[in-house]
C-alpha positions as CSV (number, residue, x, y, z in Angstrom):
1,M,11.7,-29.3,-54.7
2,A,8.2,-29.2,-56.3
3,A,5.3,-27.2,-55.0
4,V,3.6,-30.5,-54.1
5,C,6.6,-31.5,-51.9
6,I,6.3,-28.2,-50.0
7,Q,2.6,-28.8,-49.3
8,V,3.2,-32.4,-48.2
9,R,6.1,-31.4,-45.9
10,A,3.8,-28.7,-44.4
11,H,1.3,-31.5,-43.4
12,L,3.9,-34.1,-42.2
13,E,3.6,-33.1,-38.6
14,A,-0.2,-33.6,-38.7
15,L,0.4,-37.0,-40.3
16,N,2.9,-38.0,-37.6
17,D,0.4,-36.9,-34.9
18,G,-2.5,-38.8,-36.5
19,E,-4.4,-35.5,-37.2
20,A,-4.2,-35.4,-41.0
21,G,-7.8,-36.5,-41.4
22,D,-9.4,-39.2,-43.6
23,E,-9.2,-37.2,-46.8
24,L,-5.6,-35.8,-46.5
25,E,-3.8,-38.9,-45.1
26,P,-4.2,-41.1,-48.2
27,R,-2.9,-38.4,-50.5
28,L,0.1,-37.7,-48.2
29,R,0.9,-41.5,-48.0
30,A,0.6,-41.8,-51.8
31,H,3.1,-38.9,-52.3
32,L,5.5,-40.4,-49.7
33,A,5.4,-43.7,-51.7
34,D,6.4,-41.9,-54.9
35,C,8.8,-39.2,-53.6
36,P,12.1,-40.4,-52.0
37,G,13.0,-36.8,-50.7
38,C,9.7,-36.5,-48.9
39,R,9.9,-40.1,-47.6
40,A,13.4,-39.4,-46.2
41,H,12.1,-36.2,-44.6
42,H,9.1,-38.1,-43.1
43,A,11.4,-40.9,-41.8
44,E,13.6,-38.3,-40.1
45,A,10.5,-36.5,-38.6
46,T,9.0,-39.7,-37.3
47,S,12.2,-41.0,-35.8
48,L,13.0,-37.8,-33.9
49,P,10.2,-38.1,-31.2
50,A,11.1,-41.8,-30.7
51,R,14.8,-40.9,-30.3
52,L,14.0,-38.1,-27.8
53,A,11.7,-40.4,-25.8
54,A,14.5,-43.1,-25.7
55,L,16.9,-40.6,-24.2
56,G,15.1,-40.2,-21.0
57,S,15.7,-37.4,-18.6
58,P,19.0,-36.9,-16.8
59,E,19.2,-37.2,-13.0
60,P,19.4,-33.8,-11.4
61,P,22.5,-32.9,-9.4
62,P,22.1,-33.6,-5.7
63,A,22.8,-29.9,-4.8
64,L,19.8,-28.8,-7.0
65,V,17.4,-31.1,-5.2
66,A,18.7,-30.1,-1.8
67,G,18.5,-26.4,-2.7
68,V,14.9,-26.7,-3.9
69,L,13.8,-28.7,-0.8
70,R,15.5,-26.1,1.5
71,R,13.7,-23.3,-0.2
72,V,10.4,-25.1,-0.1
73,R,10.7,-26.0,3.6
74,G,11.7,-22.4,4.4
75,E,15.0,-21.0,5.5
76,T,16.2,-22.1,8.9
77,L,17.3,-19.2,11.0
78,R,20.0,-19.5,13.5
79,P,19.1,-18.5,17.1
80,L,21.5,-15.6,17.0
81,H,20.1,-14.3,13.8
82,L,16.5,-14.7,15.1
83,W,17.0,-13.3,18.6
84,G,19.8,-10.8,17.9
85,P,17.4,-8.0,17.2
86,L,15.9,-8.5,20.6
87,V,19.2,-7.2,22.1
88,V,19.0,-4.1,20.0
89,E,15.4,-3.6,21.0
90,V,16.2,-3.9,24.7
91,V,19.1,-1.4,24.4
92,L,17.0,1.1,22.6
93,L,14.2,0.7,25.2
94,L,16.7,1.2,28.0
95,V,18.0,4.4,26.3
96,A,14.5,5.7,25.9
97,L,13.7,5.0,29.6
98,W,17.0,6.6,30.7
99,Y,16.1,9.6,28.7
100,V,12.7,10.0,30.2
101,S,14.3,9.2,33.6
102,G,11.2,8.4,35.6
103,L,8.4,10.6,36.5
104,D,10.3,13.9,36.2
105,G,11.6,13.1,32.8
106,L,8.1,11.9,31.7
107,S,6.5,15.1,32.9
108,L,9.2,17.2,31.2
109,L,8.5,15.2,28.0
110,V,4.7,15.8,28.3
111,S,5.2,19.5,29.0
112,R,7.5,19.9,26.0
113,T,5.1,18.0,23.7
114,A,2.2,20.2,24.9
115,A,4.2,23.4,24.3
116,D,5.1,22.2,20.8
117,V,1.6,21.2,20.0
118,G,0.4,24.6,21.2
119,S,3.0,26.4,19.0
120,L,2.0,24.3,16.0
121,I,-1.6,25.2,16.5
122,G,-0.6,28.9,16.8
123,W,1.5,28.6,13.7
124,G,-1.3,27.0,11.7
125,A,-3.6,29.9,12.7
126,G,-0.9,32.4,11.8
127,L,-0.4,33.7,15.3
128,S,3.1,32.5,16.0
129,A,6.3,31.2,14.4
130,L,7.0,27.5,13.8
131,P,8.6,26.1,17.0
132,S,12.1,24.8,16.7
133,P,12.4,21.3,17.9
134,A,14.5,20.7,21.1
135,A,17.5,18.4,20.6
136,G,16.2,16.0,23.2
137,D,12.9,15.5,21.5
138,V,14.6,14.8,18.2
139,F,16.8,12.3,20.0
140,L,13.9,10.5,21.6
141,L,12.1,10.5,18.2
142,L,15.1,8.9,16.6
143,V,15.4,6.3,19.3
144,C,11.7,5.4,19.0
145,G,12.0,5.2,15.2
146,L,15.0,2.9,15.5
147,L,13.1,0.8,18.0
148,M,10.1,0.6,15.7
149,V,12.3,-0.4,12.7
150,T,14.2,-3.0,14.7
151,T,11.0,-4.4,16.1
152,L,9.4,-4.7,12.6
153,Y,12.4,-6.5,11.3
154,H,12.3,-8.9,14.3
155,L,8.6,-9.6,13.7
156,A,9.3,-10.3,10.0
157,L,11.9,-12.8,11.0
158,L,9.5,-14.4,13.5
159,A,6.7,-14.5,10.9
160,R,8.9,-16.3,8.4
161,R,9.7,-18.9,11.0
162,A,6.0,-19.5,12.0
163,P,4.2,-22.4,10.5
164,R,2.2,-21.6,7.4
165,L,-1.5,-22.2,7.2
166,S,-2.5,-23.7,3.9
């Protein structure tokens, strides 16, 4: 293959796209008229886009279209999946209320909390040792943490179901 053929073949795409320019196009066409190898290469290059356009695009499988539409519309949540966390929230709230057990339990919780805060302030000032947490307070903290996590999960489910503003 001659050096001229290499240069011509480098510009065939521009010739096919009509971007060769007024000066280059006549020289390329003159070479194509004289060189059978470049002419065959040009014929193959020009027929490829036409062949690809004639193929058309295949029909997508029905499952693909249904899957995309389901994702675009948003997932549908079953009522049990959506309202199931509410049962856990109610149970955790009942356990917390049982633990506090009315006014006596609430006053006990407040007095323990005040004592712990006082000990922490004394520990920060270097006057006393760090208070050890009571088992009941840790239990109540654990119940409140579980209640908060469950409630946040439930709110996230509800937020996904809410209509989107766009």
